[in-house]
N, C-alpha and C positions, 0 to 999 in steps of 0.2 A: 558481765565483759562487757567494756566500753564498743556503742553502736558503730563500725565502718561507716564514711562516707568518701565516696570516690571524688575528687576535684579533677574535673579535667579544665587544664590552663589554671590550675593553682601556682605557680609562679609568676603569674600574673597578675596586675594593677590591682584589680577586684579579686578576682581568685585566690590571691594573699590575704588580701583584709578580709575573705571569707572564713578562708580559714580558721584564721584566729576567733573568729567571729562562732565559729564551730566548734572551736576546745572550748571555748567559755562556753558555750551552750551546752557542755557534757559530753559532743562526739567529739571521734578519731577522725580528722582527715587525713586522706593521702591524696595527696596531688602528684597531677598522671601530666606530662608536660614534658613538650617537644625541644623545650627553652630555645627555640628557633625566637621568641618575642617576648617569653618569660626571665624570671634572675631570681638564679638557685640560690640568692642569699636573701629571698624572699619568702624561702619554704621555712618555717621556724615552729609552725606546731605539728607535726607531722610530718610521715618519711612521705621521700620524693624519690617516684620512678622517671626516669627519664627514659620519655619514648612517644611515638606518632598515635595518632590515634587507626591509624593507615595500619599502621603492624598488628595485623590480628592474633598473632601468635601470644605480642605481651599484651594486647588488650587483654584477650583473654587469660591468657594465666594471671593477671593483676587480677581479674575482679574474681577468680578461680581459687587466687589464697587468697583472696583478705573478705573475701565473701560482702563486701557493700551492700546494707540494706537502702540505698539510692546511690546515686550521679548528684554531682551538680554539675551542670554542662555551660562551662564559660570557651569553652578552649576554639579560637576561632583567629580567623585577621578582622579587623575593625576600621581599617582606615577607608574612609570613602572616595579620597582621593583617588588612594590603590586601584581602589576597585572597577573605579571610573579606568579607569589604562590598563588596567588587566583583570575582567571578567573573567576569562576562566579558572585566572589562579581561587574567586575568591567562593565560582562553585565546588571548585572539585577537593580545595577542602575547606569551606564551610557548613556548606549543604556535603558534600559526597566525608566528611570525619564523625556531622552528626549519624548517615545514614550508617556507618561502621559502628558505631558503638551502642546508636539503638539498635542495631542485629545479635552481636554482640550479646546486650544487657536482655535479650529474648533468649539465645540459648540459654544463661546463665541464671534464665529467671529471677534478674534482676526487675523490681516493678514502678521503681518511682524513683523519678527526673526530674529537678530542676533547672528552667532553661536561661542563659544569658541569651532574649529577647533585647528588639530597641524600638526605641518611637519610628529610626526610621524608617519601619515599616510602613508606615503614615504616611511617611511623603511630605507635601507639602500641604497641612489639614485642611480643611474646610472652614471649618471652627477653629475658636481658641479658647476657653482650653481645650483638650483632647479629652476626652471618651476612648475606653476600649472598642464601643459599638465602631467607632469611625474609621470609615475606607479604608485598606489598607492600596497601600498608590505609592509605593516603593519612585523616589528617582536614580538612585544607584544600583549598584552590582549589589553590595553592598548592605546595604536594605532590601531587595530583594531576597538573598540568603537569607536571609531573618522569615521571610516571609515561610519562606519555604519548607524553613523547619520545623516554623510553626504547624503548619498544613502535616508536614511528617508525622509529626505526636500526634495532631488529630487521629491519624490513619492508624498507627501503631495503637491508641488506646482506644481507636471502635475493634480491631480486632485480633487484642487477647489484654489479658492483668492489668495495662502501661497503665500510670497515672502519673500525670502532667504538671508541672505551673512553670510558664510563660509567664518573665517577670520583663518588663518592656521597659526600658527604664533613658530615661533624659542624659541628661550630662553629667557622669560623674569628676568627683571633684576634690580636692581636699588629700588628708593624708590620714594615719591615725594616729591619732592625742597624743596616744604618746609616744610616739617618737620611729614605736620599732619599725615604720615598712612605710613606702608613701610610690608615688607616683613617679616615674622613670621608664620613657622611651626613648627611641631610640629606633628613627628622628620620634622629634616630641609633634603633636600640628595640635596637641589642647589650650586652648585664650591663658587658661589661667598659664601655668607652668612655664608660659609663654613670653608672658605677661613678667613673668618675675624672669624665667632670663634676661630677660628688656632691663628690670628695676639691679638684676646682681652685675651688669656689664656688663655680658655673656652675649649678648645682643646689642648692636646698634640702634634698633628701634622694633615697636610694636606694632606689628599689620594689625590695620581696621580691613576688611573686607568687604568695602561694598560702606557710603555710608546716604543711600539715597535711596532704601525699605522704604515703604508703609509702615515705621512706624515713629514713635512720642521724637526720637533724635538723629531717625536716617538710619543704622543703625541695629543688627539682626538681634532680636531677645531669644535668652533660653532658660529654661528650669533647670537650677546646677542643684546637683542632690550630693551632697556627703558620703563617699566611699565607706565609712562608717556607719553609715543611717545602711547603705543597699545591703551592706553585707549582714547584717542584723532585720532583712527584710526579707535575703537569701536565706536563714535562717529559720524563720519564721515558715515561710512557705514548705519549709523541707518538713519543720514540725507538722505542721498542718494535712500536707498527704502523708507520712508515716501515722501520721492517726485517724486515717479513716478519710479525712476531704479527695472532694472532688477535683477532674482533671479545670482545669482552666488559664488564664493568660487574664494580667492586672498590671497596671502601670506603676511604676516607681520611680514619684517629682517630691515638690514641694510643694505644686503647684503654684509657687509665684514666679513674674520673671524678670530679671536680669536683663539689659543691653551691656552690649559692648563697651559704648561709654562709658555705663555705668561702673563694671568693670575695671577701664583703663583710673575713673576714679578712686574708686578703692584699693585699687591696690597701689594708689603713691599714698594712703592713711597707713594701710598696712603697712610696706617696707620706708615711708618716711626718707620716699627717693622720686626725685624728677624721672617718669620714664615718657623719654622719646615715642612718640609716634608718629605713623608714617599712613595715609590711606592710597590703600591697592584697589584692584577693580573685586567685581563680586565674584565670589564662584560657584563654578555649577551647580544649578540641585539644591543651593541653602533656599529653605522657605525663612521669611521674614523672621516666623516667631514659631516658634515649640516650646506649651507652659501645658504638663499635666493637668487633668486631672487626677488626685488619688486616693479619689473615696473610699471608691473599691477596694486599696488593698490596707486604710485605714477600720473599714468594716472585716473583713475575712480574716486578716493575720491580724489585726490588732495595731497597726506601726503604725507610726507619728515618725517624720524624723526629728532626733534631739539637733540638728545644726544647720536651720534651715539657715543662717543668713548669710550667705556666700565673703563675707565679711570675715566668720568664723573659719569657713572653708579653708580661704583665704590666706588665714593669720598659719593653721593648722600645716598647709600647703609650704610656707616660707617657714619657716620654723625646720620643715623637712627637708629643706632646700638649703640653710643654713647649716646643718649637719648629717644627715645617715645617707644621704643622696650623695656624699663622696663613695661613700666602699663599694656602691650599688653602679656607677659611673664606671671604676675604677673598674672592677669587675668584668665589666660589658667588655670595656676599652683592650681588656687582657683577653675573653676571648677569640674575641674579631679580629685580634693583629694577625 
C-alpha cells in the first residue's frame, strides 16, 4: 500500500508543490486546509480535506481514517506586516494550531513531523551567512510564532516518541517548472510576483522599500530558493525521519544573496519589459541581509538546489503568471465574492 502523509496547508503555495513532490516520491499526500489562504485548484495529487486545525473532531477523524505515517506541517499565517498589526491572530493560529496538531498526533500515535519553519526566527542576524546555531532573535510576531513552534516540537520530542525536522527556509520563489501550479497570494507581498505584476501592467510601479541599507547597492539582500527545491527538501526530510533519522533543524537556501536592485534588473531581462520603480521607506524589522548557510541540509539530506539562479526562478514564475495563474485568480475571486 502507498504510504499516506498528511500535509497541513496542502492547498497553499509551498504545500501544494510539496504534495506534488511527495506523490513523485511514492507517497500519498492528503491535503488538510481550511482554504482561508490556500486554493483548492492547487490540490492535484491527492485528497483534499477542508478543515481547520482548531476543529479537533475533524482533525482526529482525518488522522484515524488515513493513518498517515507522518505529517508535513505548513498550515500557518505568514505575512510579517500583518503579524505586527495583529499579533494575537498569529499566536492563536500558528502556535495554537500547532499545539492542536501535536496533541492529535500524540493521541493517534503519529510519530513523525516535518515542520515549515522560517529564517524569520533569526531576526536581524549577527553574521551572514546564517548557520543553524545563530541565536533566535525574531523581530516580528510571525518569526516569534515559528520560534515557539520549534520549542514545542523539542519539548514534545523529549516527552514522547515524536521525531521532527524543522526546515528554516529563506525566500520561496518561482513556480512548478511544468506549469501545474505556482504562486498566487491575495494579497501579494513577495518581491518577485510584485515585480512581475508591474512588468505586466497590473501595478503602476514596483516599490523598493528602502535604498539606504548597508549593502552593496543600498537595498535588502535575500536568499531566494525555488519552491520546487523547497518541496524536494521536505520530501527528503520526511524520508530521513521515516528511515530512523533523529530530530533536528536546518536551513534551506541557496547560500547566495540577491539584492532588490538585482531582482529589478533580472525581471526586466526575463520579461523583456520596462518596469517602473519607486523608492519607499524601509519596512519595520527588515534586516539588511538574510543569506543561508545550507551545508547541513546538503550533508544530511543530500539536498542541493537545482534552480539556484534567481533568473530561472523568475522565468518559471513569469511563465506561470502568463498561463495557469489566471484560473487560480478567478477561483479566488469567485470564493470571495
